[in-house]
N, C-alpha and C positions, 0 to 999 in steps of 0.2 A: 339443504339446511345445514349440514355439517360444514360446508365450505363457508357459508355466511358466518357461522358461529366461530370458525377459525379466524376469519378476517376481523370480526369484532374484538376477538382476543388479542389480535396482533396490533390493532390501531393505537393503543396506548404506548406500546413499545416503539412503534414507527414515529410517533410524535416526539418521543424522547430523543431518539436518534437524529431526528430532523433538527430539533432545538439545539442539541449538542453540536451538530455540524455548523449551524449558524453561528454558535457561540465560538467555535474554533476559527471559522472563517473571519469573524470580526477581529479576533486577536491577531491573527496572522496578517491582516490587513492594517492593523494598527488603529482600527476604529472601535474605541471603547465608549464613545459618547452616548450610544443608545443601543441596547442589545436586550435579548430575551433569554428567559431561563426555561428549563424543561417543565412539564407539568405534573410529574409524579415522583420526582426526586430519586429515581432508581438508577440513573446513569452513573458510570464510574466517575465522570467529572464532577457530578453534584455532591458526591461523598468524599471527594479528595481532600486531603489536608496538606499542611506544610510538611517539611522534612522530619519534624519531630513527633508527628502523630497526634491523634485527638485525645490521648490519655496523658498529655504533658503538662496538665495544669495542676498546681497546688494552691489551694484557696485558704485564706483565714478571714474570720469575721473582724470588722473594725467599726467601733463606735466613735462618731464625731460630735462635738458640740459646735453648732454653727450659730454664731450671733447674727441677728438681723436688726438693723436700725433704719427704718424707712418712714417717710412722711407719705401717707396714703390718703386718697380721696375716699370719702364715706359713700356707701350706698345709702339712699334715703327711702323712706316709706316702704321698708321691707322688714320682714321678720328675720332678723339676723340668726336666730337660733330656731328656725322652723322645725316643726315635728309633725306636720299634717300632710298626708299624701296629696289631698286635694289642693292644698296651697302650693305644694311643689309643682304639680302637674299644671296648674293654672299659671304659674310663672313661666313654665317652659313654653306654653301655648301663647302667652302675651309676647314674650321675647322672640319667638320664631315668627309670629304673624307680622310684627312690626318692630324690629329691633331698635330702630331710631326713636320710636315713641316710647318704648320700654325704657330706653336709656335716658331720655329726657325726663321721664317721670322718677326714675329711681337712681340714676347715676351709673357708675361713680361720677361725682362732680367735685371739682377742686374748690367749689365754694365753701365745702366743709371738709376739713381734713383731720387726721389724727396721727399720732406717732406710735408706730409699732416697733418697740424696743424689746426684743425677746430672743433668747437663746433656745434653739431647737436641737433635740437629739436625733441625729440621723444614723441610721444603720446601713453599713455597707460591707462589701466583700472585695478583698484585694487578692488577685490570682496572679501567680507568676509561673513561668516555664520551669519544669523540673530540670531540664537541660536545654542547652542551646539559647539561653537568654542573650538577646541582642545588646551589645554595649551601647549605652547612650541612646537607646531607642525611645520612641514616644510611648507614654502611657496612654491607653485608651480609657477615656472617661465615658461611661455608659449610662444613659438616663432614659428610663422607660416612659411609656405614655399611659394615658387613662385606661383603667381596667386591668392593669397589670402591676406587678412589683418587679424588683430587679432580677428575679428569676426568668423574666422574658428573655435576658441576654444569655442565661445558661439553662435554656429550656431542656428539661430532663426527659423528654420523649425518647430521644437517643442522642448519642455524642455528636453526630454530625449536624444536629440542629442548634448546637451551642456556639454562639459568637465567641464566648470566652474561650472555649476549647480550640476554636480555628485560630484565634489570636495566638495562644500558647504554642500551637503547632508551628507557628512561624517565629517563635522566640519573643513574643510581645507580652507584656503584663497588662492587666486590666483592672480598673476600679469601677464597680457598679454599686449604686446606692438605692435604697428604697425612698421613693419621693415621700414628702410629707403626708402622713395619714395612711401609708401603705406598708406592708411587710412589717419589719421590726422597728420602723422609725416612729417618732412621736406622732400621736393622733390627737390634735386639738378637739375637745368636745364642744366648743362654742365658736362662734364667728364664722358661720357657714357662707356669708358673703364677704365680710371685711377682712378676715384674717387669712382663711384658706383660699388663696387666689393666685393668679399667674404672677403678680408682681412680687409676692412673698417667696414664691418658688424660684423665681429667677435669682432673687437676692440669696437664697439658700444655695443655689447652683454656683454662684460667684464665690460664696464663702468656701465651698468645697474645693473649688479650683485653687483659691488662694492658699489653702492649707496644703493641697497636693504640691503646690509649687514651692511654698516658703516654710514648710515645717516638715518634720520627719515622722509625722503621726501615721502615715499610710506607707507601709513597707520599709520603715526605718530610714527613709531617705528623701531628699527633695527631688521632684521630678521636673526636669528642665524643659521637656517637650511633651505636650498633651494634645491628643486628638479628641475633640468633642464629638461624640456619637449619640444621636437621639433617635427616638421613635415617637411620631405623632406629637403629643403634648410635650414629650421630651425634646423633640426636634424644634418645636415652637421656642422653648426655653433656650436650647442651644443656639438658635438663630439670634434670639435676643441678646444673649451674652456676646456673641461675635459682633453685634452691632454696638453694644454699650461698653464692653471691655475687651476689644479684639486681641490685646496683648495677652490675655489668659489662655488663648488657644493657638495651636500651630497648623491644625487642619480641621476641617468640619465635614461631618457626614450626617446628612438629614434623611432619615428613612421615614416612610409614611407621611410625607409632607409635600405640599405644593403651596402656591400663593393663592389658589382657588378655594374660596370659602362659600361658594354659592350653595353647596349642599349641606351646610351646618344646620339649617332648619330641618332638613330631611333626616339627618342623622339623630338630632335630639328627639324627634318624634319617633323614630324607629327604635331607639334605645329604650323608650318607655321607663325612664329612670324612676327608681323606687327606693324606698327606705331599706338601707342595707340589712340591718338587723331583723327585718321582716322576711327578706328573701332568703338569707342565709342565717337563720337564727342560731345555729350551733357555731359556725365558724366566725361570724362577724357580730356576735352578741354584744361585744364590748364597745361597739361603734354607737355614738349618740345619733340621734335621728337626723342630723345634718348631712350624714354620709349616705351616698346613694350608689346602687349598681343597676345594671340593665335588668329589666323586669322579668324576663324569661329566657329560655334558651333561644327561642325564635328572635327575640330582640337583640341578643348578643350576636347571633348569626348575621342578621341584617346589617349590623354596623361593621363587623369585624372580619367576617369570614366570606369565602366565595365557594359555594358548594359545587361539585363534590370533591374539591381539590385539596382535601386534608382528610386525615383518618378520624374516625369517631374517637379513638384514644386521645388524639391531639385535642379535639374539641373538649372532651371530658376533662383533660388536664387543665386547659385554659379556664373553663368554667369553674372548675373546682378550686381554682386559685384566684379567681377574679377579685380585684380590689376596688375600693370605694373612691368616690369623688364628691365634690360639693357643688352646689349651684354657683358659688363664687368663682371656682375654677373654670367651670363650663361656660360662664358668661363673660370671662375675661380673656379667652384664648386670643382674641384679636387686639388686646390692649397692650401687648408687648411685641418687640421686634420691629424690623423695618430696614431701610437701606443701610448697608454696612460698608465701612472702609477696610474691612478684613482683607489682607493681601495673601493669605495662604491658600492652599488648594481646597476645593469644595466638591463634594460629591453628593447627589441626591439619588436616593433608591426608593422605588415605589412598586407596589403590585399593580399590574395592569387594570385590575378590577377593584381598585380602591373606591369604596362607596363614599367615604367621608371627604376625601380631598380631590376626587376625580369623577364623582357621580358615576362610578363603575366603568369608566372609560378614560384611562390616562393617556391613550393615544389621541383623544379627541380635542386637541387644542385648536386655537384659532389659525386660520390660513394653512391648515394641514400640518401644524406642528403638534408635538405632545405637550401635555399640560406641565409636567414636571420641569421641562426646560425653561419655563417661565421664572423659576427661582433665580435664574442667572442674573435677572435685572437687579436683584438685592445685593449682588457682589460684583460691581463694576471693576474692582481692583483685584479680584481674585487671581492667584497665580495660574490656576486653570480650573475649569468647571466641567464635571462629568455628570451625565444622567444615565441611570441604569433602570430599566423596567422589567420586572419579572411577569411572565405571562401566567394567566390563570391563578392569580394570587390576590387575595383581598387585603383590607387594611392591616389586619393582625398578621403581618408577613411571617413571624416566626412559627406560626402554628400550621403553615402550609407545606405542601410537598416540595415546593420550590426552595424552602429555607436552606437546605445544605448548600445549594449553588449561590444563594444570596450571601450567606456568611462567607463563603469562599471568595465571592467578588469583592466584598468589603476588605477582606484581609489582603488580597492581592493588590487592590487599589492603594491601600495604605503602604504596603511595601514598595509599590512602584514610585511612591512619592519621596522615597529615600528617608522615611521617618522611622 
């Protein structure tokens, strides 16, 4: 019995050593197109940082006013300011059972349009290296996904979980902002379908990038080179920007993203989206009823986590900071993006057990391929294309044990592009 217990104790450590050896072999062989991380984040490689260390970031709060002027198609025969849980759930049921029928009945349809001409207040954080700043290096623009705010990128569980800190450890500056309705950014109280939707958020993203490039509002200087880094819904927007205005980006990193949307209905059902101010009455009491969060701990885990490859402290942190979303955003994730003429380098990063974009098996692509590699077809002119898959990792990558190695992978990949 003692021998068995000892073996069980050693198994996680052996898996880490094995994963680290695979990682090292891949780098030595120059094969970075598809590789795996460890499953508990305890190896020395996973916590490694650049030459300036993980305490090298100095951050400041930045408020931006971002104008949006769009002609948008109306949704029809919907309650644009819904406030009833039964109505919300029924829309999810109808949309997921027959999306084409729902869209035919409710749009959005270009038969009826309106002009959204509005300036949104966007909250962000600019972080620079305390020492070792790279001259003329690319700024990392970080855009989070549904269920998070920009703290996703500076995850406070520990320093090695922070993408921002990994960037600064290599001499890179970052800008991360809270998407519309999250964190310290403006939260519209109406327009749960028409206003708060993917097209609006892509326009905000473009506006942020234009200010980063053409003004001195962030960091007191214009940023000539920018790497667009997204997670999930943030990756969907990043991909859309690289299609619509590729000149705004010099490299693209899409995390928690593939072209496979077959499990969107499964995700929407599993999430059990509920009125945010009812689920978190203290923290999100100021949100109107158009704003939704996952209905329970189990709902959150189903969509974003892969048990048991994260600590309970990490789950508690993610849950206690969960941010809200609208039906308009959820139902328009497929309405933006597509084939891009972008010519810069592209990296795709996913957890192997991503429930939303891989149905919990990112290795299970057609004809023996992995699913994330399918993103390559969107970038026929990319300078190069790289796919990285982290084992034992769900959709909410940053909360998992593998995150330190994932953050390091992104940092080293960007550095290898000469940016």
